[in-house]
DSSP file (Angstrom, degrees, kcal/mol; ACC not computed):
  #  RESIDUE AA STRUCTURE BP1 BP2  ACC     N-H-->O    O-->H-N    N-H-->O    O-->H-N    TCO  KAPPA ALPHA  PHI   PSI    X-CA   Y-CA   Z-CA
    1    1 A M              0   0    0      0, 0.0    11,-2.6     0, 0.0     2,-0.5   0.000 360.0 360.0 360.0 133.7    0.0    0.0    0.0
    2    2 A H  E     -AB  11 103A   0    101,-3.0   101,-2.9     9,-0.2     2,-0.4  -0.914 360.0-177.1-104.9 126.3    1.3    3.4   -0.9
    3    3 A T  E     +AB  10 102A   0      7,-2.8     7,-2.8    -2,-0.5     2,-0.3  -0.966   4.3 177.0-123.1 141.9    0.3    6.3    1.3
    4    4 A S  E     +AB   9 101A   0     97,-2.6    97,-3.2    -2,-0.4     5,-0.3  -0.998   9.1 152.7-142.8 143.0    1.2   10.0    0.8
    5    5 A S  E >   -AB   8 100A   0      3,-2.7     3,-1.2    -2,-0.3    95,-0.2  -0.796  62.6 -74.7-148.1-171.6    0.2   13.0    2.8
    6    6 A L  T 3  S+     0   0    0     93,-0.8     3,-0.1    -2,-0.2    94,-0.1   0.739 128.7  54.6 -64.6 -22.1    1.4   16.5    3.7
    7    7 A F  T 3  S-     0   0    0      1,-0.3     2,-0.3     0, 0.0    -1,-0.2   0.462 122.9 -79.5 -93.9  -2.8    3.9   14.9    6.0
    8    8 A G  E <   -A    5   0A   0     -3,-1.2    -3,-2.7     2,-0.0     2,-0.3  -0.834  46.1 -85.2 135.0-172.8    5.5   12.5    3.5
    9    9 A S  E     -A    4   0A   0     -2,-0.3     2,-0.3    -5,-0.3    -5,-0.3  -0.933  33.3-179.2-134.2 158.2    4.9    9.2    1.8
   10   10 A S  E     -A    3   0A   0     -7,-2.8    -7,-2.8    -2,-0.3     2,-0.4  -0.989  21.3-137.3-153.1 158.5    5.5    5.6    2.6
   11   11 A E  E     -A    2   0A   0     -2,-0.3     2,-0.4    -9,-0.2    -9,-0.2  -0.978  26.6-171.9-118.5 133.4    5.1    2.1    1.2
   12   12 A D        -     0   0    0    -11,-2.6     2,-0.2    -2,-0.4    93,-0.2  -0.932  11.7-160.9-128.1 149.6    3.9   -0.6    3.5
   13   13 A T     >  -     0   0    0     -2,-0.4     4,-2.1     1,-0.1     5,-0.2  -0.619  42.4 -97.3-111.3 177.9    3.5   -4.4    3.3
   14   14 A I  H  > S+     0   0    0     -2,-0.2     4,-2.4     2,-0.2     5,-0.2   0.939 124.8  47.3 -62.2 -46.3    1.4   -6.6    5.5
   15   15 A L  H  > S+     0   0    0      1,-0.2     4,-2.7     2,-0.2    -1,-0.2   0.897 110.7  50.3 -65.6 -39.5    4.3   -7.5    7.7
   16   16 A S  H  > S+     0   0    0      1,-0.2     4,-2.3     2,-0.2    -1,-0.2   0.876 111.1  50.6 -67.0 -33.7    5.4   -3.9    8.1
   17   17 A G  H  X S+     0   0    0     -4,-2.1     4,-2.5     2,-0.2    -2,-0.2   0.901 110.4  48.8 -66.1 -40.8    1.9   -3.0    9.0
   18   18 A V  H  X S+     0   0    0     -4,-2.4     4,-2.5     2,-0.2    -2,-0.2   0.924 112.4  48.3 -64.0 -43.9    1.8   -5.7   11.6
   19   19 A L  H  X S+     0   0    0     -4,-2.7     4,-2.8     2,-0.2     5,-0.2   0.899 111.3  50.5 -63.6 -40.5    5.1   -4.6   13.0
   20   20 A F  H  X S+     0   0    0     -4,-2.3     4,-1.9     2,-0.2     6,-0.2   0.935 112.0  46.9 -62.8 -45.7    3.9   -1.0   13.2
   21   21 A L  H  <>S+     0   0    0     -4,-2.5     5,-2.2     2,-0.2     4,-0.3   0.907 113.5  49.2 -62.0 -41.1    0.7   -2.0   15.0
   22   22 A W  H ><5S+     0   0    0     -4,-2.5     3,-1.2     1,-0.2    -2,-0.2   0.934 113.0  45.8 -63.7 -47.1    2.7   -4.2   17.4
   23   23 A E  H 3<5S+     0   0    0     -4,-2.8    -1,-0.2     1,-0.3    -2,-0.2   0.777 108.9  56.2 -69.9 -26.1    5.2   -1.4   18.2
   24   24 A S  T 3<5S-     0   0    0     -4,-1.9    -1,-0.3    -5,-0.2    -2,-0.2   0.454 122.4-103.6 -86.5   1.2    2.5    1.2   18.6
   25   25 A G  T < 5S+     0   0    0     -3,-1.2     2,-1.4    -4,-0.3     3,-0.3   0.453  86.2 123.2  96.5   0.5    0.8   -0.9   21.3
   26   26 A S     >< +     0   0    0     -5,-2.2     4,-2.4    -6,-0.2     5,-0.2  -0.492  26.3 154.2 -91.3  65.6   -2.1   -2.3   19.2
   27   27 A W  H  >  +     0   0    0     -2,-1.4     4,-2.4     1,-0.2    -1,-0.2   0.869  67.2  51.6 -65.5 -38.7   -1.1   -5.9   19.9
   28   28 A V  H  > S+     0   0    0     -3,-0.3     4,-2.4     2,-0.2    -1,-0.2   0.941 112.8  44.8 -65.4 -46.4   -4.6   -7.3   19.5
   29   29 A L  H  > S+     0   0    0      1,-0.2     4,-2.6     2,-0.2     5,-0.2   0.900 112.9  52.0 -64.4 -40.0   -5.1   -5.6   16.1
   30   30 A A  H  X S+     0   0    0     -4,-2.4     4,-2.5     1,-0.2    -1,-0.2   0.906 110.7  48.5 -61.3 -41.4   -1.6   -6.7   15.0
   31   31 A L  H  X S+     0   0    0     -4,-2.4     4,-2.7     2,-0.2     5,-0.2   0.905 111.3  49.6 -65.9 -41.8   -2.4  -10.3   16.0
   32   32 A I  H  X S+     0   0    0     -4,-2.4     4,-2.8     2,-0.2     5,-0.2   0.938 113.8  44.8 -62.6 -47.1   -5.7  -10.2   14.1
   33   33 A V  H  X S+     0   0    0     -4,-2.6     4,-2.3     2,-0.2     5,-0.3   0.911 113.8  50.6 -64.9 -41.5   -4.1   -8.9   10.9
   34   34 A F  H  X>S+     0   0    0     -4,-2.5     4,-2.2    -5,-0.2     5,-1.8   0.932 114.7  43.0 -61.5 -46.2   -1.2  -11.3   11.2
   35   35 A L  I  <>S+     0   0    0     -4,-2.7     5,-3.0     3,-0.2    -2,-0.2   0.945 119.3  42.0 -65.0 -48.3   -3.5  -14.3   11.6
   36   36 A A  I  <5S+     0   0    0     -4,-2.8    -1,-0.2    -5,-0.2    -2,-0.2   0.785 123.9  36.6 -72.1 -26.8   -5.9  -13.3    8.9
   37   37 A S  I  <5S+     0   0    0     -4,-2.3    -2,-0.2    -5,-0.2    -3,-0.2   0.778 133.7  10.2 -98.9 -29.6   -3.3  -12.1    6.4
   38   38 A I  I  X5S+     0   0    0     -4,-2.2     4,-1.7    -5,-0.3    -3,-0.2   0.779 125.4  43.3-118.0 -53.0   -0.4  -14.5    6.8
   39   39 A V  I  ><S+     0   0    0     -5,-1.8     4,-2.9     2,-0.2     5,-0.2   0.955 113.6  47.4 -68.0 -51.5   -1.2  -17.5    9.0
   40   40 A I  H  ><S+     0   0    0     -5,-3.0     4,-2.7     1,-0.2     5,-0.2   0.926 112.8  47.4 -62.1 -47.6   -4.7  -18.4    7.7
   41   41 A P  H  > S+     0   0    0      0, 0.0     4,-2.3     0, 0.0    -1,-0.2   0.916 115.0  47.1 -60.5 -39.5   -3.8  -18.3    3.9
   42   42 A L  H  X S+     0   0    0     -4,-1.7     4,-2.5     2,-0.2     5,-0.2   0.926 112.8  48.4 -65.5 -43.3   -0.7  -20.4    4.5
   43   43 A V  H  X S+     0   0    0     -4,-2.9     4,-2.9     1,-0.2     5,-0.2   0.904 111.3  51.3 -62.7 -40.6   -2.6  -22.9    6.6
   44   44 A K  H  X S+     0   0    0     -4,-2.7     4,-2.7    -5,-0.2     5,-0.2   0.927 110.9  47.1 -62.4 -44.4   -5.3  -23.1    3.9
   45   45 A I  H  X S+     0   0    0     -4,-2.3     4,-2.1     2,-0.2    -2,-0.2   0.928 115.4  45.4 -64.2 -44.7   -2.8  -23.7    1.1
   46   46 A I  H  X S+     0   0    0     -4,-2.5     4,-2.4     2,-0.2    -2,-0.2   0.922 114.2  48.8 -64.5 -44.0   -1.0  -26.4    3.1
   47   47 A A  H  X S+     0   0    0     -4,-2.9     4,-2.7     1,-0.2    -2,-0.2   0.911 111.4  49.1 -64.1 -42.6   -4.2  -28.1    4.2
   48   48 A L  H  X S+     0   0    0     -4,-2.7     4,-2.6    -5,-0.2    -1,-0.2   0.884 111.3  50.6 -64.5 -37.1   -5.6  -28.1    0.7
   49   49 A A  H  X S+     0   0    0     -4,-2.1     4,-2.6    -5,-0.2    -2,-0.2   0.910 111.5  47.7 -65.3 -41.6   -2.3  -29.6   -0.6
   50   50 A V  H  X S+     0   0    0     -4,-2.4     4,-2.7     2,-0.2    -2,-0.2   0.923 113.1  48.3 -64.4 -43.9   -2.4  -32.3    2.1
   51   51 A L  H  X S+     0   0    0     -4,-2.7     4,-1.9     2,-0.2    -2,-0.2   0.928 113.6  46.4 -63.2 -44.3   -6.1  -33.1    1.3
   52   52 A A  H  X S+     0   0    0     -4,-2.6     4,-2.5     1,-0.2    -2,-0.2   0.916 114.6  47.4 -64.4 -42.8   -5.4  -33.3   -2.4
   53   53 A A  H  X S+     0   0    0     -4,-2.6     4,-2.8     1,-0.2    -2,-0.2   0.898 109.6  53.4 -65.4 -39.4   -2.3  -35.4   -1.9
   54   54 A S  H  X>S+     0   0    0     -4,-2.7     5,-2.2     1,-0.2     4,-0.6   0.882 112.2  44.5 -64.7 -36.9   -4.2  -37.7    0.5
   55   55 A V  H  <5S+     0   0    0     -4,-1.9     3,-0.4     3,-0.2    -1,-0.2   0.919 115.1  47.8 -71.6 -43.3   -6.9  -38.3   -2.1
   56   56 A Q  H  <5S+     0   0    0     -4,-2.5    -2,-0.2     1,-0.2    -1,-0.2   0.883 116.7  42.7 -65.0 -38.1   -4.4  -38.8   -4.9
   57   57 A L  H  <5S-     0   0    0     -4,-2.8    -1,-0.2    -5,-0.2    -2,-0.2   0.526 109.1-123.7 -87.9  -5.4   -2.3  -41.2   -3.0
   58   58 A G  T  <5 -     0   0    0     -4,-0.6    -3,-0.2    -3,-0.4    -4,-0.1   0.843  35.7-171.7  70.5  35.1   -5.3  -43.1   -1.5
   59   59 A W      < -     0   0    0     -5,-2.2    -1,-0.2    -6,-0.2    -2,-0.0  -0.368  12.5-174.6 -60.5 135.3   -4.4  -42.6    2.1
   60   60 A R    >   +     0   0    0     -2,-0.1     3,-0.5    73,-0.0    -1,-0.2   0.596  52.1  94.9-105.6 -16.3   -6.8  -44.7    4.3
   61   61 A A  T 3  S+     0   0    0      1,-0.2    -2,-0.0     2,-0.1     0, 0.0  -0.468  89.5   5.8 -81.0 148.1   -5.6  -43.5    7.7
   62   62 A R  T 3>  +     0   0    0     -2,-0.2     4,-1.9     1,-0.1    -1,-0.2   0.847  69.3 158.0  54.8  45.3   -7.2  -40.7    9.7
   63   63 A R  H <> S+     0   0    0     -3,-0.5     4,-2.2     1,-0.2     5,-0.2   0.890  71.9  53.2 -65.9 -39.4  -10.1  -40.1    7.4
   64   64 A G  H  > S+     0   0    0      1,-0.2     4,-2.1     2,-0.2    -1,-0.2   0.897 108.9  49.3 -63.3 -40.2  -12.2  -38.5   10.1
   65   65 A E  H  > S+     0   0    0      1,-0.2     4,-2.2     2,-0.2    -1,-0.2   0.885 110.6  50.2 -67.0 -38.1   -9.5  -36.0   10.9
   66   66 A R  H  X S+     0   0    0     -4,-1.9     4,-2.1     2,-0.2    -2,-0.2   0.868 108.7  52.2 -68.5 -34.9   -9.0  -35.1    7.2
   67   67 A A  H  X S+     0   0    0     -4,-2.2     4,-2.0     2,-0.2    -2,-0.2   0.904 110.7  47.7 -65.4 -40.6  -12.8  -34.6    6.9
   68   68 A R  H  X S+     0   0    0     -4,-2.1     4,-2.3     2,-0.2    -2,-0.2   0.880 109.1  54.5 -65.3 -37.8  -12.7  -32.2    9.9
   69   69 A L  H  X S+     0   0    0     -4,-2.2     4,-2.5     2,-0.2    -2,-0.2   0.906 107.5  50.3 -61.8 -41.6   -9.6  -30.5    8.3
   70   70 A Y  H  X S+     0   0    0     -4,-2.1     4,-2.4     2,-0.2    -2,-0.2   0.932 110.2  49.0 -62.3 -45.2  -11.7  -29.9    5.1
   71   71 A R  H  X S+     0   0    0     -4,-2.0     4,-2.0     1,-0.2    -2,-0.2   0.884 111.5  50.5 -62.4 -37.7  -14.6  -28.4    7.1
   72   72 A L  H  X S+     0   0    0     -4,-2.3     4,-2.0     2,-0.2    -1,-0.2   0.932 110.0  49.1 -64.6 -46.1  -12.2  -26.1    9.0
   73   73 A V  H  < S+     0   0    0     -4,-2.5     4,-0.5     1,-0.2    -2,-0.2   0.907 113.3  47.6 -60.0 -42.5  -10.6  -24.9    5.7
   74   74 A E  H  < S+     0   0    0     -4,-2.4     3,-0.5     1,-0.2     4,-0.3   0.864 111.7  49.9 -68.7 -34.9  -14.0  -24.2    4.2
   75   75 A S  H  < S+     0   0    0     -4,-2.0     3,-0.3     1,-0.2    -1,-0.2   0.820 112.3  45.1 -76.7 -29.7  -15.2  -22.4    7.3
   76   76 A I  S >X S+     0   0    0     -4,-2.0     3,-0.9     1,-0.2     4,-0.6   0.430  85.2 101.6 -91.7   2.8  -12.2  -20.0    7.7
   77   77 A G  G >4 S+     0   0    0     -3,-0.5     3,-1.1    -4,-0.5    -1,-0.2   0.872  77.6  48.6 -55.4 -45.8  -12.1  -19.2    4.0
   78   78 A R  G >4 S+     0   0    0     -3,-0.3     3,-1.4    -4,-0.3    -1,-0.3   0.698  96.7  71.6 -75.1 -16.6  -13.7  -15.8    4.1
   79   79 A W  G X4 S+     0   0    0     -3,-0.9     3,-1.4     1,-0.3    -1,-0.2   0.738  85.4  67.6 -70.0 -20.8  -11.6  -14.5    7.0
   80   80 A S  G << S+     0   0    0     -3,-1.1     3,-0.4    -4,-0.6     4,-0.3   0.555  86.4  70.1 -76.8  -4.1   -8.6  -14.3    4.7
   81   81 A M  G <>  +     0   0    0     -3,-1.4     4,-2.1     1,-0.2    -1,-0.3   0.433  69.4  99.9 -85.2   0.5  -10.3  -11.5    2.8
   82   82 A L  H <> S+     0   0    0     -3,-1.4     4,-2.4     1,-0.2    -1,-0.2   0.888  78.9  50.4 -55.5 -44.9   -9.8   -9.2    5.8
   83   83 A D  H  > S+     0   0    0     -3,-0.4     4,-2.7     1,-0.2     5,-0.2   0.909 108.5  51.1 -62.7 -43.1   -6.8   -7.4    4.3
   84   84 A I  H  > S+     0   0    0     -4,-0.3     4,-2.4     1,-0.2    -1,-0.2   0.914 111.9  48.1 -62.4 -41.2   -8.5   -6.7    1.0
   85   85 A F  H  X S+     0   0    0     -4,-2.1     4,-2.7     2,-0.2    -1,-0.2   0.901 111.1  50.7 -64.6 -40.7  -11.4   -5.2    2.9
   86   86 A V  H  X S+     0   0    0     -4,-2.4     4,-2.6     2,-0.2    -2,-0.2   0.934 112.5  45.6 -63.5 -46.4   -9.1   -3.1    5.1
   87   87 A V  H  X S+     0   0    0     -4,-2.7     4,-2.7     2,-0.2     5,-0.2   0.919 113.8  49.7 -63.6 -43.1   -7.2   -1.7    2.2
   88   88 A A  H  X S+     0   0    0     -4,-2.4     4,-2.3    -5,-0.2    -2,-0.2   0.920 113.1  46.1 -62.7 -43.4  -10.4   -1.0    0.3
   89   89 A L  H  X S+     0   0    0     -4,-2.7     4,-2.7     2,-0.2     5,-0.2   0.912 113.1  49.6 -64.8 -42.0  -12.0    0.8    3.3
   90   90 A L  H  X S+     0   0    0     -4,-2.6     4,-2.5     2,-0.2     5,-0.2   0.915 111.5  48.3 -64.2 -43.1   -8.8    2.8    3.9
   91   91 A V  H  X S+     0   0    0     -4,-2.7     4,-2.0    -5,-0.2    11,-0.2   0.926 113.7  47.6 -62.1 -44.3   -8.6    3.9    0.3
   92   92 A A  H  X S+     0   0    0     -4,-2.3     4,-0.5    -5,-0.2    -2,-0.2   0.908 114.1  46.4 -65.1 -41.8  -12.3    4.9    0.3
   93   93 A L  H >< S+     0   0    0     -4,-2.7     3,-0.8     1,-0.2     4,-0.3   0.911 114.3  46.2 -67.4 -42.2  -12.0    6.8    3.6
   94   94 A V  H >< S+     0   0    0     -4,-2.5     3,-1.6     1,-0.2     6,-0.4   0.835 103.1  63.1 -72.7 -30.9   -8.8    8.7    2.6
   95   95 A Q  H 3< S+     0   0    0     -4,-2.0    -1,-0.2     1,-0.3    -2,-0.2   0.708  92.7  66.8 -66.0 -17.1  -10.1    9.6   -0.8
   96   96 A L  T << S+     0   0    0     -3,-0.8     2,-0.3    -4,-0.5    -1,-0.3   0.701  99.5  58.0 -75.5 -18.3  -12.8   11.6    0.9
   97   97 A T  S <  S-     0   0    0     -3,-1.6     3,-0.3    -4,-0.3     0, 0.0  -0.800  72.2-143.8-111.9 155.7  -10.2   14.0    2.2
   98   98 A A  S    S+     0   0    0     -2,-0.3    -1,-0.1     1,-0.2    -3,-0.1   0.379  87.4  78.7 -95.1   3.7   -7.8   16.1    0.3
   99   99 A L  S    S+     0   0    0     -5,-0.1   -93,-0.8     1,-0.1     2,-0.3   0.701  99.9  18.1 -87.1 -19.8   -5.0   15.8    2.9
  100  100 A A  E     -B    5   0A   0     -6,-0.4     2,-0.4    -3,-0.3   -95,-0.2  -0.961  58.9-148.4-148.4 162.2   -3.8   12.3    2.0
  101  101 A A  E     -B    4   0A   0    -97,-3.2   -97,-2.6    -2,-0.3     2,-0.4  -0.999   9.6-169.1-135.9 139.1   -3.8    9.7   -0.8
  102  102 A V  E     -B    3   0A   0     -2,-0.4     2,-0.4   -99,-0.2   -99,-0.2  -0.995   4.7-177.4-129.7 132.2   -3.7    5.9   -0.5
  103  103 A R  E     -B    2   0A   0   -101,-2.9  -101,-3.0    -2,-0.4     2,-0.3  -0.989  29.2-120.6-127.9 138.6   -3.2    3.5   -3.3
  104  104 A A        -     0   0    0     -2,-0.4    -2,-0.0  -103,-0.2  -101,-0.0  -0.594  37.4-127.5 -71.6 137.0   -3.3   -0.3   -3.1
  105  105 A G    >   -     0   0    0     -2,-0.3     3,-1.2   -93,-0.2    -1,-0.1  -0.121  28.5 -90.1 -79.9 179.9    0.1   -1.6   -4.3
  106  106 A P  T 3> S+     0   0    0      0, 0.0     4,-0.7     0, 0.0    -1,-0.1   0.693 122.0  62.1 -67.6 -18.1    0.8   -4.2   -7.0
  107  107 A A  H 3> S+     0   0    0      1,-0.2     4,-3.0     2,-0.2     5,-0.2   0.706  84.9  77.3 -80.7 -18.2    0.6   -7.1   -4.5
  108  108 A A  H <> S+     0   0    0     -3,-1.2     4,-2.6     1,-0.2     5,-0.2   0.923  95.6  44.9 -60.7 -46.8   -3.0   -6.4   -3.5
  109  109 A P  H  > S+     0   0    0      0, 0.0     4,-2.3     0, 0.0    -1,-0.2   0.895 114.6  50.1 -63.6 -36.4   -4.5   -8.0   -6.7
  110  110 A A  H  X S+     0   0    0     -4,-0.7     4,-2.2     2,-0.2    -2,-0.2   0.923 111.9  47.1 -65.9 -42.9   -2.1  -10.9   -6.3
  111  111 A F  H  X S+     0   0    0     -4,-3.0     4,-2.2     1,-0.2    -1,-0.2   0.922 112.6  49.8 -63.7 -43.5   -3.1  -11.4   -2.6
  112  112 A G  H  X S+     0   0    0     -4,-2.6     4,-2.6    -5,-0.2    -1,-0.2   0.885 109.4  52.2 -61.0 -39.0   -6.8  -11.1   -3.6
  113  113 A A  H  X S+     0   0    0     -4,-2.3     4,-2.9     2,-0.2     5,-0.2   0.901 108.1  50.7 -65.2 -40.6   -6.3  -13.7   -6.3
  114  114 A V  H  X S+     0   0    0     -4,-2.2     4,-2.4     2,-0.2     5,-0.2   0.922 111.7  48.3 -61.9 -43.2   -4.7  -16.1   -3.8
  115  115 A V  H  X S+     0   0    0     -4,-2.2     4,-2.0     2,-0.2    -2,-0.2   0.945 114.7  44.3 -62.2 -48.5   -7.6  -15.7   -1.5
  116  116 A V  H  X S+     0   0    0     -4,-2.6     4,-2.4     1,-0.2    -2,-0.2   0.904 114.2  49.9 -64.7 -41.6  -10.2  -16.2   -4.2
  117  117 A L  H  X S+     0   0    0     -4,-2.9     4,-2.5     2,-0.2    -1,-0.2   0.875 110.4  48.9 -68.4 -36.5   -8.4  -19.2   -5.7
  118  118 A T  H  X S+     0   0    0     -4,-2.4     4,-2.2    -5,-0.2    -1,-0.2   0.870 111.6  50.4 -70.5 -33.3   -8.0  -20.9   -2.3
  119  119 A M  H  X S+     0   0    0     -4,-2.0     4,-2.1    -5,-0.2    -2,-0.2   0.918 112.5  47.0 -65.6 -41.9  -11.7  -20.4   -1.7
  120  120 A A  H  X S+     0   0    0     -4,-2.4     4,-2.3     2,-0.2    -2,-0.2   0.885 111.0  52.0 -66.0 -38.6  -12.5  -21.8   -5.1
  121  121 A A  H  X S+     0   0    0     -4,-2.5     4,-1.2     2,-0.2    -1,-0.2   0.906 110.1  48.3 -65.0 -40.8  -10.2  -24.8   -4.5
  122  122 A A  H  < S+     0   0    0     -4,-2.2    -1,-0.2     1,-0.2    -2,-0.2   0.892 113.3  48.1 -65.8 -38.2  -11.9  -25.5   -1.1
  123  123 A Q  H  < S+     0   0    0     -4,-2.1    -2,-0.2     1,-0.2    -1,-0.2   0.854 112.5  48.1 -69.8 -34.1  -15.3  -25.3   -2.8
  124  124 A S  H  < S+     0   0    0     -4,-2.3     2,-0.3    -5,-0.1    -1,-0.2   0.656  88.0 100.0 -84.5 -13.8  -14.3  -27.6   -5.7
  125  125 A F     <  -     0   0    0     -4,-1.2     3,-0.1    -5,-0.2   -73,-0.0  -0.564  69.0-142.1 -72.4 130.8  -12.7  -30.2   -3.5
  126  126 A D    >   -     0   0    0     -2,-0.3     3,-2.0     1,-0.1     4,-0.3  -0.835   8.2-162.3 -96.1 107.1  -15.1  -33.1   -3.0
  127  127 A P  G >  S+     0   0    0      0, 0.0     3,-1.3     0, 0.0     4,-0.5   0.692  84.0  74.4 -66.1 -15.5  -14.8  -34.3    0.6
  128  128 A R  G >  S+     0   0    0      1,-0.3     3,-0.9     2,-0.2     4,-0.5   0.762  82.0  70.9 -66.0 -21.8  -16.5  -37.6   -0.3
  129  129 A L  G X  S+     0   0    0     -3,-2.0     3,-0.7     1,-0.2    -1,-0.3   0.782  86.5  65.6 -64.7 -25.1  -13.2  -38.6   -2.0
  130  130 A I  G <  S+     0   0    0     -3,-1.3    -1,-0.2    -4,-0.3    -2,-0.2   0.859 105.4  43.5 -60.9 -34.5  -11.6  -38.9    1.4
  131  131 A W  G X  S+     0   0    0     -3,-0.9     3,-1.8    -4,-0.5    -1,-0.2   0.452  83.0 125.2 -95.3  -2.1  -14.0  -41.8    2.1
  132  132 A D  T <  S+     0   0    0     -3,-0.7     3,-0.1    -4,-0.5    -3,-0.0  -0.322  74.8  25.8 -58.1 137.8  -13.6  -43.6   -1.3
  133  133 A G  T 3  S+     0   0    0      1,-0.3     2,-0.3   -73,-0.0    -1,-0.3   0.422  84.1 145.2  88.0  -0.6  -12.5  -47.2   -0.9
  134  134 A E    <   -     0   0    0     -3,-1.8    -1,-0.3     1,-0.1    -3,-0.0  -0.544  45.1-136.3 -70.6 129.8  -14.0  -47.4    2.6
  135  135 A R        -     0   0    0     -2,-0.3     3,-0.1    -3,-0.1    -1,-0.1  -0.722  19.7-114.5 -89.0 136.4  -15.4  -50.9    3.1
  136  136 A P        -     0   0    0      0, 0.0     2,-0.1     0, 0.0    -1,-0.1  -0.365  38.0 -97.7 -67.4 149.7  -18.8  -51.2    4.8
  137  137 A A              0   0    0      1,-0.1     0, 0.0    -2,-0.0     0, 0.0  -0.393 360.0 360.0 -67.0 143.3  -18.9  -52.9    8.2
  138  138 A A              0   0    0     -2,-0.1    -1,-0.1    -3,-0.1     0, 0.0   0.474 360.0 360.0 -75.9 360.0  -19.9  -56.5    8.1
């Protein structure tokens, strides 16, 4: 994100924003942004990779845990959009005043694309594939 005002201009990333919030004493907000922007997208990508690999390789162990992992990935999907909403709100609010200007940087569309693609991947994954090959009880 690029910001400029009467006092100067700066470029910030998600991590620099988290560090700024942490150092300024807003620990809770820094933790929320860190979790929603970095941890959750990484966990989603890793979990989707594990689920896809487990289905492709035909893993039979821990099917119930993998089904719960899928439900978790699907339920936390929309929380990773928090950063895009924050940048959009900040840009809209600052554009109302003539004292400062805020522009989303080139990474914002890429980050938004990752969020949308992981949401689409979670939606397109068929959790019934986890249970394929399960033999009925005698």
